[in-house]
C-alpha positions as CSV (number, residue, x, y, z in Angstrom):
1,M,21.3,27.4,-21.6
2,H,24.1,26.5,-19.3
3,P,24.4,22.7,-18.7
4,K,24.3,23.0,-14.9
5,R,21.2,25.1,-15.0
6,R,19.6,22.6,-17.3
7,I,20.3,19.7,-15.0
8,G,18.9,21.6,-12.1
9,M,15.8,22.5,-14.0
10,I,15.2,18.9,-15.0
11,A,15.6,17.8,-11.3
12,L,13.2,20.6,-10.2
13,V,10.6,19.6,-12.8
14,F,10.9,16.0,-11.8
15,I,10.6,16.5,-8.1
16,L,7.8,19.1,-8.3
17,G,5.9,16.9,-10.8
18,V,6.1,13.8,-8.7
19,V,5.1,15.6,-5.5
20,L,2.2,17.4,-7.2
21,G,1.0,14.3,-9.0
22,S,1.3,12.1,-5.9
23,V,-0.8,14.5,-3.8
24,V,-3.4,14.7,-6.5
25,G,-3.5,10.9,-7.0
26,E,-3.9,10.3,-3.3
27,L,-6.7,12.8,-3.0
28,I,-8.5,11.2,-6.0
29,G,-7.9,7.8,-4.2
30,L,-9.6,9.1,-1.1
31,L,-12.6,10.3,-3.0
32,L,-13.3,7.1,-5.0
33,P,-14.6,3.9,-3.3
34,D,-12.4,0.8,-2.6
35,G,-12.3,-1.8,-5.4
36,N,-13.0,0.8,-8.2
37,V,-10.8,0.3,-11.2
38,I,-10.3,4.0,-11.8
39,R,-9.1,4.4,-8.1
40,E,-6.6,1.6,-8.6
41,L,-5.3,3.3,-11.7
42,F,-4.7,6.5,-9.9
43,V,-3.4,5.1,-6.6
44,S,-1.3,2.1,-7.6
45,G,2.2,2.7,-8.8
46,K,5.8,1.6,-8.7
47,E,7.9,2.4,-5.6
48,F,11.7,2.8,-5.8
49,R,13.7,2.6,-2.5
50,V,17.2,3.2,-1.5
51,G,18.3,2.2,2.0
52,P,18.0,2.4,4.8
53,A,21.7,2.7,5.3
54,H,23.0,2.7,8.9
55,L,26.2,4.4,10.1
56,D,27.1,3.8,13.7
57,M,29.6,6.2,15.1
58,I,29.5,4.9,18.7
59,V,28.3,8.3,20.1
60,F,25.5,8.7,17.5
61,T,23.9,6.8,14.7
62,F,22.7,7.9,11.3
63,T,20.0,6.1,9.4
64,I,19.4,7.4,5.9
65,G,16.8,6.1,3.4
66,F,14.9,7.4,0.4
67,S,11.6,6.1,-1.2
68,L,9.8,7.4,-4.3
69,K,6.4,6.2,-5.4
70,V,5.5,7.0,-9.0
71,N,1.9,6.5,-10.4
72,L,0.0,7.6,-13.4
73,V,-0.9,11.0,-11.9
74,S,2.8,11.6,-10.9
75,V,3.7,11.2,-14.6
76,L,1.0,13.6,-15.6
77,G,2.2,16.0,-12.9
78,I,5.7,15.9,-14.3
79,I,4.3,16.8,-17.8
80,V,2.1,19.7,-16.4
81,V,5.0,21.2,-14.3
82,A,7.4,20.9,-17.3
83,F,4.8,22.7,-19.5
84,M,4.2,25.4,-16.9
85,L,8.0,26.0,-16.4
86,R,8.4,26.2,-20.2
87,I,5.7,28.9,-20.4
88,Y,6.8,30.9,-17.4
89,C,10.6,30.6,-17.5
């Protein structure tokens, strides 16, 4: 496989897995009651942030930032998406 395609595929698997896992984790968190250990396992995670970076151009201003929250279900989502892409691609 071409190296550029491989890096793109890894990025796609990572992003899709984190998004899918985060959505499923938040849905599970909504269904379980507060203070439940299992809910905390699914909902709590590590958040990585970059920014916000501000660029003032006098006429207009840019503010750019990025945040990524990874929890247990996000990691499972990455594994599931990687497995599905390996089967179908």
